[in-house]
Structure formats: structure tokens, C-alpha cells
C-alpha positions, 0 to 999 in steps of 0.5 A: 751920422744919425741924420745921414742914416735917416736921409738914407732911410727916407730915400729907401722909403721913397723908392719902395713907395714908388715901386708899390705905386707902379705895382698897384697901377699894374694891377689896375690896368692889367691886360691879358696880352701883357705879362706881369713881368712886362707890366713891372718893366713898364712901370720901372722904365717910367720910374727910371726917369725920376732916378736918373740925372742927365747933363744940363739941358734946356728940354722940358721933357724926357723922351723915352724911346721904345725901339724895335718890338714893343712888348708893352703895347699901349699898356705903358701909355695907360700908366703914364697917364697917371704919372706923366712927369718925372720927380723933377717935373719934366714931362715924360714923352713916350715915342716908338720906332720900328726902324732903328736909325740914327734919327730915331736915336738922336732925340732920345734921353732913354731907350728901351730896345728889344733884344732882337734889335740890339745889333741894329742899335749898336750900328747907329748909336753915336760913340759919345752920347747921353742916352740911358740904354735899357733892355732885357737880354742876358748879353746886354751888359756885356755889349755895353748896355746900362740897365738890364732887366733880369728875372730871379725867382719870378721877380724882376730885378735890375743890373746896372753897368756903372762904367757905361752910365758914367761914360755917358755922363749920367748919374743914377740915384744912390737909392736906385743903386742900392736895389740893383746888382752893380756891374763895376767892371768894363763890359766884355765884348761878345764874339761875332757869333754871340752877337749874331745869336743875340735875341734868338 
């Protein structure tokens, strides 16, 4: 029991240290046109590459795709230069696409998509996939998204749709899950009117 508690404590320490690492980088690379919340979200996106396990694949890299409006601009590239690999040693490759098509989605292991383009993503996303879906929208989890950024008391926090993650055959670190709000029930589909107003 003591060994298990020590292991959990070490995992929590790793998580906290990583967060502090990204926050310190955020300060170092701070730019006036990228808000503090966006800086933290950019750091967390890179952080997720180390706390997500994809099905076995031969690729030596993790492709993080930023689709639609790019809130991070070159900021995320700046911090990626300091952390160019995940904890498993795979290179983190950041790609961008304004046009959300099947081709722009197929090559991604992780997708961050702006709220205004969510409906376009659902139109082209395959029913079966192994892509970690991330956004910043109050309706994202309800639509079937996996990890949603939320702000609470001026802090950025995570919501995790665990059934959606498991359906995509992905695994998230238990350490990460301890620091997130877990949505264990299935997503409740939005009405057509809600989907229409998404991102407004």
C-alpha cells in the first residue's frame, strides 16, 4: 500500500512539475497578442502528448493538428522548440489547416479545433478513429469531444469525456485524470439549433 501511494505521489509530482514547466515557458515567451489563457492551453496541448497513449503504431511522431482559427499563432511553436518530444521520445509535429477536410484530419493523432469550426469537424471525422479531440467550447463534450478546456476562477481546467476517449481506443494517464473533471456518462446530442449556434 505504501509503495502504491509513493508511486501515485511521484506521478502527481511529475504532473505538477510539467505544468510549472509550461507556465514558466509561457512567461518567457509571452506575447501581447496571445492571452494568458491561450498560453496555458498551448502548453497543456503539448503536455497531453505525454499523458496520452495511442494504439500501437509505427509512426515516430505525434501529429498535433490545429484546425480552423489559430488562437495560438506562432506561440505554440516557440514553446515546442523547448519541448520537441513527448515523454515517450516521439517528436511532436504541429500542423495547421484552415480548411477542415477528411485529408486534413486523417493524418492527425491529436486535434485542437476552434469552437466556430466544430460542425465542420463532425462532418468529416470518421466514425471510427484514434484521434484525441480537444477544444474550448461549452458544448464540445456534449457533442462527443474528448478533452475540453474550461475557465474557472480565471484558471484553465480540463473536462474529460472518458467514454469518448475509450471508444477511440485511447488511454489517458491516471495522473492526468486526477486533475480533470471526468464526464463518465455518454454525451447528450445537441439540437440542430444548438449546433447551428455553436461557437457564436
